[in-house]
HTML snippet that shows the backbone in 3Dmol.js (N, CA, C, O; Angstrom):
<script src="https://3Dmol.org/build/3Dmol-min.js"></script>
<div id="view" style="width:600px;height:400px;position:relative"></div>
<script>
const pdb = `
ATOM      1  N   UNK A   1      20.498 299.954  37.000  1.00  0.00           N
ATOM      2  CA  UNK A   1      20.665 301.339  37.389  1.00  0.00           C
ATOM      3  C   UNK A   1      21.049 301.405  38.853  1.00  0.00           C
ATOM      4  O   UNK A   1      20.448 300.729  39.688  1.00  0.00           O
ATOM      5  N   UNK A   2      22.060 302.224  39.172  1.00  0.00           N
ATOM      6  CA  UNK A   2      22.508 302.384  40.554  1.00  0.00           C
ATOM      7  C   UNK A   2      22.228 303.810  41.006  1.00  0.00           C
ATOM      8  O   UNK A   2      22.443 304.747  40.237  1.00  0.00           O
ATOM      9  N   UNK A   3      21.755 303.998  42.226  1.00  0.00           N
ATOM     10  CA  UNK A   3      21.425 305.347  42.705  1.00  0.00           C
ATOM     11  C   UNK A   3      22.638 306.169  43.126  1.00  0.00           C
ATOM     12  O   UNK A   3      22.486 307.269  43.658  1.00  0.00           O
ATOM     13  N   UNK A   4      23.843 305.643  42.894  1.00  0.00           N
ATOM     14  CA  UNK A   4      25.053 306.368  43.265  1.00  0.00           C
ATOM     15  C   UNK A   4      26.048 306.276  42.117  1.00  0.00           C
ATOM     16  O   UNK A   4      25.926 305.396  41.265  1.00  0.00           O
ATOM     17  N   UNK A   5      27.035 307.173  42.082  1.00  0.00           N
ATOM     18  CA  UNK A   5      28.000 307.183  40.981  1.00  0.00           C
ATOM     19  C   UNK A   5      28.809 305.890  40.918  1.00  0.00           C
ATOM     20  O   UNK A   5      28.861 305.121  41.878  1.00  0.00           O
ATOM     21  N   UNK A   6      29.435 305.672  39.767  1.00  0.00           N
ATOM     22  CA  UNK A   6      30.279 304.490  39.613  1.00  0.00           C
ATOM     23  C   UNK A   6      31.453 304.541  40.571  1.00  0.00           C
ATOM     24  O   UNK A   6      31.767 305.595  41.125  1.00  0.00           O
ATOM     25  N   UNK A   7      32.092 303.416  40.763  1.00  0.00           N
ATOM     26  CA  UNK A   7      33.101 303.282  41.811  1.00  0.00           C
ATOM     27  C   UNK A   7      34.236 304.316  41.740  1.00  0.00           C
ATOM     28  O   UNK A   7      34.467 304.993  42.742  1.00  0.00           O
ATOM     29  N   UNK A   8      34.965 304.483  40.614  1.00  0.00           N
ATOM     30  CA  UNK A   8      36.052 305.476  40.628  1.00  0.00           C
ATOM     31  C   UNK A   8      35.555 306.890  40.917  1.00  0.00           C
ATOM     32  O   UNK A   8      36.183 307.627  41.678  1.00  0.00           O
ATOM     33  N   UNK A   9      34.429 307.271  40.313  1.00  0.00           N
ATOM     34  CA  UNK A   9      33.875 308.599  40.557  1.00  0.00           C
ATOM     35  C   UNK A   9      33.435 308.726  42.009  1.00  0.00           C
ATOM     36  O   UNK A   9      33.642 309.765  42.635  1.00  0.00           O
ATOM     37  N   UNK A  10      32.833 307.680  42.541  1.00  0.00           N
ATOM     38  CA  UNK A  10      32.372 307.703  43.921  1.00  0.00           C
ATOM     39  C   UNK A  10      33.545 307.890  44.876  1.00  0.00           C
ATOM     40  O   UNK A  10      33.407 308.598  45.873  1.00  0.00           O
ATOM     41  N   UNK A  11      34.685 307.283  44.604  1.00  0.00           N
ATOM     42  CA  UNK A  11      35.863 307.439  45.460  1.00  0.00           C
ATOM     43  C   UNK A  11      36.319 308.892  45.488  1.00  0.00           C
ATOM     44  O   UNK A  11      36.614 309.433  46.554  1.00  0.00           O
ATOM     45  N   UNK A  12      36.378 309.522  44.320  1.00  0.00           N
ATOM     46  CA  UNK A  12      36.788 310.924  44.273  1.00  0.00           C
ATOM     47  C   UNK A  12      35.743 311.819  44.929  1.00  0.00           C
ATOM     48  O   UNK A  12      36.084 312.783  45.615  1.00  0.00           O
ATOM     49  N   UNK A  13      34.483 311.500  44.719  1.00  0.00           N
ATOM     50  CA  UNK A  13      33.403 312.266  45.330  1.00  0.00           C
ATOM     51  C   UNK A  13      33.475 312.161  46.850  1.00  0.00           C
ATOM     52  O   UNK A  13      33.323 313.165  47.546  1.00  0.00           O
ATOM     53  N   UNK A  14      33.704 310.961  47.369  1.00  0.00           N
ATOM     54  CA  UNK A  14      33.800 310.758  48.817  1.00  0.00           C
ATOM     55  C   UNK A  14      35.000 311.500  49.385  1.00  0.00           C
ATOM     56  O   UNK A  14      34.908 312.100  50.456  1.00  0.00           O
ATOM     57  N   UNK A  15      36.122 311.463  48.680  1.00  0.00           N
ATOM     58  CA  UNK A  15      37.314 312.173  49.139  1.00  0.00           C
ATOM     59  C   UNK A  15      37.062 313.677  49.161  1.00  0.00           C
ATOM     60  O   UNK A  15      37.416 314.349  50.130  1.00  0.00           O
ATOM     61  N   UNK A  16      36.463 314.203  48.120  1.00  0.00           N
ATOM     62  CA  UNK A  16      36.159 315.635  48.073  1.00  0.00           C
ATOM     63  C   UNK A  16      35.193 316.018  49.189  1.00  0.00           C
ATOM     64  O   UNK A  16      35.391 317.039  49.847  1.00  0.00           O
ATOM     65  N   UNK A  17      34.157 315.220  49.410  1.00  0.00           N
ATOM     66  CA  UNK A  17      33.197 315.475  50.487  1.00  0.00           C
ATOM     67  C   UNK A  17      33.914 315.493  51.831  1.00  0.00           C
ATOM     68  O   UNK A  17      33.664 316.371  52.656  1.00  0.00           O
ATOM     69  N   UNK A  18      34.802 314.530  52.056  1.00  0.00           N
ATOM     70  CA  UNK A  18      35.544 314.442  53.316  1.00  0.00           C
ATOM     71  C   UNK A  18      36.408 315.681  53.519  1.00  0.00           C
ATOM     72  O   UNK A  18      36.421 316.253  54.609  1.00  0.00           O
ATOM     73  N   UNK A  19      37.122 316.097  52.494  1.00  0.00           N
ATOM     74  CA  UNK A  19      38.014 317.252  52.606  1.00  0.00           C
ATOM     75  C   UNK A  19      37.225 318.529  52.882  1.00  0.00           C
ATOM     76  O   UNK A  19      37.636 319.346  53.706  1.00  0.00           O
ATOM     77  N   UNK A  20      36.109 318.705  52.208  1.00  0.00           N
ATOM     78  CA  UNK A  20      35.359 319.949  52.331  1.00  0.00           C
ATOM     79  C   UNK A  20      34.487 320.036  53.576  1.00  0.00           C
ATOM     80  O   UNK A  20      34.327 321.120  54.136  1.00  0.00           O
ATOM     81  N   UNK A  21      33.924 318.922  54.018  1.00  0.00           N
ATOM     82  CA  UNK A  21      32.898 319.004  55.046  1.00  0.00           C
ATOM     83  C   UNK A  21      33.181 318.235  56.332  1.00  0.00           C
ATOM     84  O   UNK A  21      32.426 318.361  57.296  1.00  0.00           O
ATOM     85  N   UNK A  22      34.232 317.454  56.369  1.00  0.00           N
ATOM     86  CA  UNK A  22      34.461 316.666  57.580  1.00  0.00           C
ATOM     87  C   UNK A  22      35.085 317.518  58.675  1.00  0.00           C
ATOM     88  O   UNK A  22      35.898 318.403  58.409  1.00  0.00           O
ATOM     89  N   UNK A  23      34.701 317.242  59.878  1.00  0.00           N
ATOM     90  CA  UNK A  23      35.245 317.957  61.016  1.00  0.00           C
ATOM     91  C   UNK A  23      36.449 317.199  61.559  1.00  0.00           C
ATOM     92  O   UNK A  23      36.524 315.977  61.430  1.00  0.00           O
ATOM     93  N   UNK A  24      37.384 317.913  62.161  1.00  0.00           N
ATOM     94  CA  UNK A  24      38.564 317.252  62.713  1.00  0.00           C
ATOM     95  C   UNK A  24      38.192 316.263  63.818  1.00  0.00           C
ATOM     96  O   UNK A  24      37.243 316.501  64.565  1.00  0.00           O
ATOM     97  N   UNK A  25      38.929 315.155  63.927  1.00  0.00           N
ATOM     98  CA  UNK A  25      38.679 314.162  64.977  1.00  0.00           C
ATOM     99  C   UNK A  25      39.297 314.622  66.294  1.00  0.00           C
ATOM    100  O   UNK A  25      40.352 314.128  66.693  1.00  0.00           O
ATOM    101  N   UNK A  26      38.654 315.553  66.960  1.00  0.00           N
ATOM    102  CA  UNK A  26      39.259 316.205  68.122  1.00  0.00           C
ATOM    103  C   UNK A  26      39.537 315.277  69.299  1.00  0.00           C
ATOM    104  O   UNK A  26      40.477 315.514  70.058  1.00  0.00           O
ATOM    105  N   UNK A  27      38.755 314.253  69.461  1.00  0.00           N
ATOM    106  CA  UNK A  27      38.967 313.381  70.624  1.00  0.00           C
ATOM    107  C   UNK A  27      40.377 312.813  70.665  1.00  0.00           C
ATOM    108  O   UNK A  27      40.913 312.584  71.750  1.00  0.00           O
ATOM    109  N   UNK A  28      40.979 312.584  69.530  1.00  0.00           N
ATOM    110  CA  UNK A  28      42.321 312.004  69.520  1.00  0.00           C
ATOM    111  C   UNK A  28      43.377 312.993  70.027  1.00  0.00           C
ATOM    112  O   UNK A  28      44.487 312.580  70.363  1.00  0.00           O
ATOM    113  N   UNK A  29      43.058 314.270  70.089  1.00  0.00           N
ATOM    114  CA  UNK A  29      44.007 315.272  70.565  1.00  0.00           C
ATOM    115  C   UNK A  29      43.777 315.674  72.017  1.00  0.00           C
ATOM    116  O   UNK A  29      44.621 316.351  72.604  1.00  0.00           O
ATOM    117  N   UNK A  30      42.669 315.276  72.602  1.00  0.00           N
ATOM    118  CA  UNK A  30      42.391 315.660  73.982  1.00  0.00           C
ATOM    119  C   UNK A  30      43.327 314.908  74.919  1.00  0.00           C
ATOM    120  O   UNK A  30      43.454 313.688  74.817  1.00  0.00           O
ATOM    121  N   UNK A  31      43.987 315.623  75.831  1.00  0.00           N
ATOM    122  CA  UNK A  31      44.880 314.944  76.780  1.00  0.00           C
ATOM    123  C   UNK A  31      44.085 314.117  77.783  1.00  0.00           C
ATOM    124  O   UNK A  31      42.991 314.503  78.196  1.00  0.00           O
ATOM    125  N   UNK A  32      44.642 312.986  78.167  1.00  0.00           N
ATOM    126  CA  UNK A  32      43.998 312.134  79.164  1.00  0.00           C
ATOM    127  C   UNK A  32      44.142 312.725  80.557  1.00  0.00           C
ATOM    128  O   UNK A  32      43.250 312.596  81.395  1.00  0.00           O
ATOM    129  N   UNK A  33      45.266 313.367  80.792  1.00  0.00           N
ATOM    130  CA  UNK A  33      45.551 313.987  82.078  1.00  0.00           C
ATOM    131  C   UNK A  33      45.407 315.504  81.906  1.00  0.00           C
ATOM    132  O   UNK A  33      46.030 316.067  81.005  1.00  0.00           O
ATOM    133  N   UNK A  34      44.614 316.179  82.732  1.00  0.00           N
ATOM    134  CA  UNK A  34      44.423 317.630  82.578  1.00  0.00           C
ATOM    135  C   UNK A  34      45.714 318.442  82.686  1.00  0.00           C
ATOM    136  O   UNK A  34      45.771 319.572  82.201  1.00  0.00           O
ATOM    137  N   UNK A  35      46.745 317.884  83.311  1.00  0.00           N
ATOM    138  CA  UNK A  35      48.009 318.607  83.466  1.00  0.00           C
ATOM    139  C   UNK A  35      49.003 318.271  82.361  1.00  0.00           C
ATOM    140  O   UNK A  35      50.124 318.779  82.354  1.00  0.00           O
ATOM    141  N   UNK A  36      48.597 317.426  81.436  1.00  0.00           N
ATOM    142  CA  UNK A  36      49.455 317.020  80.330  1.00  0.00           C
ATOM    143  C   UNK A  36      49.388 318.065  79.227  1.00  0.00           C
ATOM    144  O   UNK A  36      48.307 318.541  78.877  1.00  0.00           O
ATOM    145  N   UNK A  37      50.539 318.417  78.685  1.00  0.00           N
ATOM    146  CA  UNK A  37      50.569 319.367  77.573  1.00  0.00           C
ATOM    147  C   UNK A  37      50.604 318.597  76.260  1.00  0.00           C
ATOM    148  O   UNK A  37      51.422 317.693  76.086  1.00  0.00           O
ATOM    149  N   UNK A  38      49.737 318.946  75.361  1.00  0.00           N
ATOM    150  CA  UNK A  38      49.703 318.300  74.058  1.00  0.00           C
ATOM    151  C   UNK A  38      50.739 318.936  73.157  1.00  0.00           C
ATOM    152  O   UNK A  38      50.829 320.161  73.073  1.00  0.00           O
ATOM    153  N   UNK A  39      51.512 318.121  72.493  1.00  0.00           N
ATOM    154  CA  UNK A  39      52.499 318.607  71.532  1.00  0.00           C
ATOM    155  C   UNK A  39      51.953 318.386  70.132  1.00  0.00           C
ATOM    156  O   UNK A  39      51.962 317.268  69.617  1.00  0.00           O
ATOM    157  N   UNK A  40      51.481 319.456  69.528  1.00  0.00           N
ATOM    158  CA  UNK A  40      50.925 319.355  68.182  1.00  0.00           C
ATOM    159  C   UNK A  40      52.052 319.308  67.155  1.00  0.00           C
ATOM    160  O   UNK A  40      53.090 319.942  67.345  1.00  0.00           O
ATOM    161  N   UNK A  41      51.856 318.562  66.071  1.00  0.00           N
ATOM    162  CA  UNK A  41      52.888 318.481  65.035  1.00  0.00           C
ATOM    163  C   UNK A  41      53.029 319.812  64.299  1.00  0.00           C
ATOM    164  O   UNK A  41      52.080 320.589  64.199  1.00  0.00           O
ATOM    165  N   UNK A  42      54.226 320.052  63.791  1.00  0.00           N
ATOM    166  CA  UNK A  42      54.508 321.284  63.057  1.00  0.00           C
ATOM    167  C   UNK A  42      54.157 321.078  61.577  1.00  0.00           C
ATOM    168  O   UNK A  42      55.020 321.114  60.700  1.00  0.00           O
ATOM    169  N   UNK A  43      52.875 320.863  61.339  1.00  0.00           N
ATOM    170  CA  UNK A  43      52.366 320.637  59.986  1.00  0.00           C
ATOM    171  C   UNK A  43      51.396 321.769  59.664  1.00  0.00           C
ATOM    172  O   UNK A  43      50.588 322.163  60.506  1.00  0.00           O
ATOM    173  N   UNK A  44      51.481 322.283  58.452  1.00  0.00           N
ATOM    174  CA  UNK A  44      50.576 323.351  58.046  1.00  0.00           C
ATOM    175  C   UNK A  44      49.421 322.768  57.243  1.00  0.00           C
ATOM    176  O   UNK A  44      49.597 322.327  56.107  1.00  0.00           O
ATOM    177  N   UNK A  45      48.253 322.773  57.843  1.00  0.00           N
ATOM    178  CA  UNK A  45      47.002 322.347  57.198  1.00  0.00           C
ATOM    179  C   UNK A  45      45.916 323.183  57.868  1.00  0.00           C
ATOM    180  O   UNK A  45      45.228 322.709  58.772  1.00  0.00           O
ATOM    181  N   UNK A  46      45.769 324.421  57.422  1.00  0.00           N
ATOM    182  CA  UNK A  46      44.964 325.419  58.115  1.00  0.00           C
ATOM    183  C   UNK A  46      43.517 324.995  58.349  1.00  0.00           C
ATOM    184  O   UNK A  46      42.893 324.326  57.525  1.00  0.00           O
ATOM    185  N   UNK A  47      43.014 325.413  59.510  1.00  0.00           N
ATOM    186  CA  UNK A  47      41.627 325.201  59.914  1.00  0.00           C
ATOM    187  C   UNK A  47      41.058 326.561  60.298  1.00  0.00           C
ATOM    188  O   UNK A  47      41.671 327.292  61.075  1.00  0.00           O
ATOM    189  N   UNK A  48      39.904 326.903  59.766  1.00  0.00           N
ATOM    190  CA  UNK A  48      39.218 328.139  60.133  1.00  0.00           C
ATOM    191  C   UNK A  48      38.120 327.791  61.128  1.00  0.00           C
ATOM    192  O   UNK A  48      37.323 326.883  60.889  1.00  0.00           O
ATOM    193  N   UNK A  49      38.079 328.507  62.235  1.00  0.00           N
ATOM    194  CA  UNK A  49      37.072 328.266  63.269  1.00  0.00           C
ATOM    195  C   UNK A  49      36.044 329.389  63.275  1.00  0.00           C
ATOM    196  O   UNK A  49      36.253 330.447  62.681  1.00  0.00           O
ATOM    197  N   UNK A  50      34.932 329.140  63.957  1.00  0.00           N
ATOM    198  CA  UNK A  50      33.854 330.128  64.009  1.00  0.00           C
ATOM    199  C   UNK A  50      34.240 331.373  64.794  1.00  0.00           C
ATOM    200  O   UNK A  50      33.553 332.391  64.705  1.00  0.00           O
ATOM    201  N   UNK A  51      35.328 331.313  65.563  1.00  0.00           N
ATOM    202  CA  UNK A  51      35.789 332.498  66.283  1.00  0.00           C
ATOM    203  C   UNK A  51      36.636 333.402  65.394  1.00  0.00           C
ATOM    204  O   UNK A  51      37.162 334.412  65.862  1.00  0.00           O
ATOM    205  N   UNK A  52      36.774 333.046  64.107  1.00  0.00           N
ATOM    206  CA  UNK A  52      37.533 333.859  63.168  1.00  0.00           C
ATOM    207  C   UNK A  52      39.020 333.624  63.210  1.00  0.00           C
ATOM    208  O   UNK A  52      39.771 334.304  62.510  1.00  0.00           O
ATOM    209  N   UNK A  53      39.468 332.677  64.016  1.00  0.00           N
ATOM    210  CA  UNK A  53      40.893 332.387  64.153  1.00  0.00           C
ATOM    211  C   UNK A  53      41.292 331.282  63.184  1.00  0.00           C
ATOM    212  O   UNK A  53      40.578 330.293  63.022  1.00  0.00           O
ATOM    213  N   UNK A  54      42.452 331.467  62.537  1.00  0.00           N
ATOM    214  CA  UNK A  54      43.010 330.425  61.682  1.00  0.00           C
ATOM    215  C   UNK A  54      44.026 329.646  62.493  1.00  0.00           C
ATOM    216  O   UNK A  54      44.979 330.215  63.027  1.00  0.00           O
ATOM    217  N   UNK A  55      43.819 328.351  62.581  1.00  0.00           N
ATOM    218  CA  UNK A  55      44.729 327.473  63.318  1.00  0.00           C
ATOM    219  C   UNK A  55      45.671 326.795  62.337  1.00  0.00           C
ATOM    220  O   UNK A  55      45.296 326.507  61.201  1.00  0.00           O
ATOM    221  N   UNK A  56      46.898 326.541  62.784  1.00  0.00           N
ATOM    222  CA  UNK A  56      47.908 325.936  61.918  1.00  0.00           C
ATOM    223  C   UNK A  56      47.474 324.559  61.424  1.00  0.00           C
ATOM    224  O   UNK A  56      47.718 324.206  60.270  1.00  0.00           O
ATOM    225  N   UNK A  57      46.839 323.790  62.284  1.00  0.00           N
ATOM    226  CA  UNK A  57      46.318 322.482  61.891  1.00  0.00           C
ATOM    227  C   UNK A  57      45.221 322.061  62.866  1.00  0.00           C
ATOM    228  O   UNK A  57      44.924 322.778  63.822  1.00  0.00           O
ATOM    229  N   UNK A  58      44.630 320.913  62.624  1.00  0.00           N
ATOM    230  CA  UNK A  58      43.492 320.467  63.434  1.00  0.00           C
ATOM    231  C   UNK A  58      43.867 320.222  64.882  1.00  0.00           C
ATOM    232  O   UNK A  58      43.016 320.362  65.761  1.00  0.00           O
ATOM    233  N   UNK A  59      45.097 319.864  65.159  1.00  0.00           N
ATOM    234  CA  UNK A  59      45.523 319.643  66.539  1.00  0.00           C
ATOM    235  C   UNK A  59      45.417 320.929  67.349  1.00  0.00           C
ATOM    236  O   UNK A  59      44.858 320.923  68.445  1.00  0.00           O
ATOM    237  N   UNK A  60      45.945 322.029  66.825  1.00  0.00           N
ATOM    238  CA  UNK A  60      45.877 323.307  67.537  1.00  0.00           C
ATOM    239  C   UNK A  60      44.422 323.747  67.735  1.00  0.00           C
ATOM    240  O   UNK A  60      44.064 324.264  68.793  1.00  0.00           O
ATOM    241  N   UNK A  61      43.596 323.540  66.720  1.00  0.00           N
ATOM    242  CA  UNK A  61      42.175 323.856  66.830  1.00  0.00           C
ATOM    243  C   UNK A  61      41.528 323.036  67.938  1.00  0.00           C
ATOM    244  O   UNK A  61      40.816 323.580  68.782  1.00  0.00           O
ATOM    245  N   UNK A  62      41.769 321.747  67.936  1.00  0.00           N
ATOM    246  CA  UNK A  62      41.135 320.850  68.907  1.00  0.00           C
ATOM    247  C   UNK A  62      41.579 321.144  70.334  1.00  0.00           C
ATOM    248  O   UNK A  62      40.770 321.088  71.260  1.00  0.00           O
ATOM    249  N   UNK A  63      42.843 321.453  70.515  1.00  0.00           N
ATOM    250  CA  UNK A  63      43.340 321.773  71.855  1.00  0.00           C
ATOM    251  C   UNK A  63      42.691 323.058  72.357  1.00  0.00           C
ATOM    252  O   UNK A  63      42.301 323.135  73.522  1.00  0.00           O
ATOM    253  N   UNK A  64      42.568 324.066  71.500  1.00  0.00           N
ATOM    254  CA  UNK A  64      41.881 325.302  71.902  1.00  0.00           C
ATOM    255  C   UNK A  64      40.421 325.029  72.238  1.00  0.00           C
ATOM    256  O   UNK A  64      39.891 325.573  73.207  1.00  0.00           O
ATOM    257  N   UNK A  65      39.777 324.197  71.447  1.00  0.00           N
ATOM    258  CA  UNK A  65      38.384 323.851  71.715  1.00  0.00           C
ATOM    259  C   UNK A  65      38.264 323.132  73.057  1.00  0.00           C
ATOM    260  O   UNK A  65      37.319 323.371  73.809  1.00  0.00           O
ATOM    261  N   UNK A  66      39.206 322.266  73.354  1.00  0.00           N
ATOM    262  CA  UNK A  66      39.196 321.536  74.628  1.00  0.00           C
ATOM    263  C   UNK A  66      39.433 322.494  75.800  1.00  0.00           C
ATOM    264  O   UNK A  66      38.775 322.389  76.834  1.00  0.00           O
ATOM    265  N   UNK A  67      40.379 323.431  75.633  1.00  0.00           N
ATOM    266  CA  UNK A  67      40.737 324.347  76.719  1.00  0.00           C
ATOM    267  C   UNK A  67      39.694 325.438  76.941  1.00  0.00           C
ATOM    268  O   UNK A  67      39.392 325.774  78.086  1.00  0.00           O
ATOM    269  N   UNK A  68      39.140 325.997  75.868  1.00  0.00           N
ATOM    270  CA  UNK A  68      38.296 327.183  75.995  1.00  0.00           C
ATOM    271  C   UNK A  68      36.805 326.929  75.809  1.00  0.00           C
ATOM    272  O   UNK A  68      35.993 327.828  76.030  1.00  0.00           O
ATOM    273  N   UNK A  69      36.440 325.730  75.411  1.00  0.00           N
ATOM    274  CA  UNK A  69      35.025 325.391  75.356  1.00  0.00           C
ATOM    275  C   UNK A  69      34.494 325.078  73.977  1.00  0.00           C
ATOM    276  O   UNK A  69      35.107 325.409  72.962  1.00  0.00           O
ATOM    277  N   UNK A  70      33.337 324.431  73.959  1.00  0.00           N
ATOM    278  CA  UNK A  70      32.742 323.988  72.699  1.00  0.00           C
ATOM    279  C   UNK A  70      32.139 325.111  71.852  1.00  0.00           C
ATOM    280  O   UNK A  70      31.642 324.858  70.754  1.00  0.00           O
ATOM    281  N   UNK A  71      32.179 326.344  72.349  1.00  0.00           N
ATOM    282  CA  UNK A  71      31.678 327.453  71.524  1.00  0.00           C
ATOM    283  C   UNK A  71      32.605 327.705  70.333  1.00  0.00           C
ATOM    284  O   UNK A  71      32.193 328.330  69.356  1.00  0.00           O
ATOM    285  N   UNK A  72      33.855 327.226  70.403  1.00  0.00           N
ATOM    286  CA  UNK A  72      34.765 327.300  69.260  1.00  0.00           C
ATOM    287  C   UNK A  72      34.434 326.105  68.375  1.00  0.00           C
ATOM    288  O   UNK A  72      34.623 324.957  68.776  1.00  0.00           O
ATOM    289  N   UNK A  73      33.947 326.373  67.190  1.00  0.00           N
ATOM    290  CA  UNK A  73      33.508 325.300  66.297  1.00  0.00           C
ATOM    291  C   UNK A  73      34.277 325.353  64.978  1.00  0.00           C
ATOM    292  O   UNK A  73      34.753 326.404  64.549  1.00  0.00           O
ATOM    293  N   UNK A  74      34.377 324.203  64.364  1.00  0.00           N
ATOM    294  CA  UNK A  74      34.992 324.079  63.050  1.00  0.00           C
ATOM    295  C   UNK A  74      34.117 324.798  62.024  1.00  0.00           C
ATOM    296  O   UNK A  74      32.902 324.606  61.985  1.00  0.00           O
ATOM    297  N   UNK A  75      34.753 325.632  61.192  1.00  0.00           N
ATOM    298  CA  UNK A  75      34.008 326.310  60.127  1.00  0.00           C
ATOM    299  C   UNK A  75      34.345 325.682  58.779  1.00  0.00           C
ATOM    300  O   UNK A  75      33.457 325.272  58.033  1.00  0.00           O
ATOM    301  N   UNK A  76      35.657 325.613  58.475  1.00  0.00           N
ATOM    302  CA  UNK A  76      36.074 325.012  57.209  1.00  0.00           C
ATOM    303  C   UNK A  76      37.580 324.783  57.216  1.00  0.00           C
ATOM    304  O   UNK A  76      38.302 325.317  58.058  1.00  0.00           O
ATOM    305  N   UNK A  77      38.033 323.983  56.267  1.00  0.00           N
ATOM    306  CA  UNK A  77      39.464 323.804  56.061  1.00  0.00           C
ATOM    307  C   UNK A  77      39.980 325.023  55.310  1.00  0.00           C
ATOM    308  O   UNK A  77      39.281 325.569  54.457  1.00  0.00           O
ATOM    309  N   UNK A  78      41.194 325.451  55.621  1.00  0.00           N
ATOM    310  CA  UNK A  78      41.784 326.613  54.977  1.00  0.00           C
ATOM    311  C   UNK A  78      41.813 327.805  55.916  1.00  0.00           C
ATOM    312  O   UNK A  78      41.276 327.758  57.022  1.00  0.00           O
ATOM    313  N   UNK A  79      42.452 328.876  55.453  1.00  0.00           N
ATOM    314  CA  UNK A  79      42.567 330.089  56.264  1.00  0.00           C
ATOM    315  C   UNK A  79      41.241 330.831  56.317  1.00  0.00           C
ATOM    316  O   UNK A  79      40.444 330.783  55.379  1.00  0.00           O
ATOM    317  N   UNK A  80      41.020 331.518  57.434  1.00  0.00           N
ATOM    318  CA  UNK A  80      39.860 332.408  57.537  1.00  0.00           C
ATOM    319  C   UNK A  80      40.159 333.658  56.715  1.00  0.00           C
ATOM    320  O   UNK A  80      41.315 334.073  56.632  1.00  0.00           O
ATOM    321  N   UNK A  81      39.168 334.249  56.124  1.00  0.00           N
ATOM    322  CA  UNK A  81      39.383 335.451  55.299  1.00  0.00           C
ATOM    323  C   UNK A  81      39.493 336.678  56.153  1.00  0.00           C
ATOM    324  O   UNK A  81      39.675 337.779  55.633  1.00  0.00           O
TER     325      UNK A  81
END
`;
const viewer = $3Dmol.createViewer("view");
viewer.addModel(pdb, "pdb");
viewer.setStyle({}, {cartoon: {color: "spectrum"}});
viewer.zoomTo();
viewer.render();
</script>
């Protein structure tokens, strides 16, 4: 008996968990130089933040969080209602 699902099911479960609950890896988008402008990719993968704003993708969310402060938090993937 195993306390976790079988391997194929576990892979899908892990992927679903990651998609629904994982937060964006913001550190990779933070500029090293404060005067450097980050160029976010033109990809649509909406992020809803706690400020009620829908960001085009995690890069735009992370840059706003870096510029305006940690009070902007990840809420969920997808558009805000």
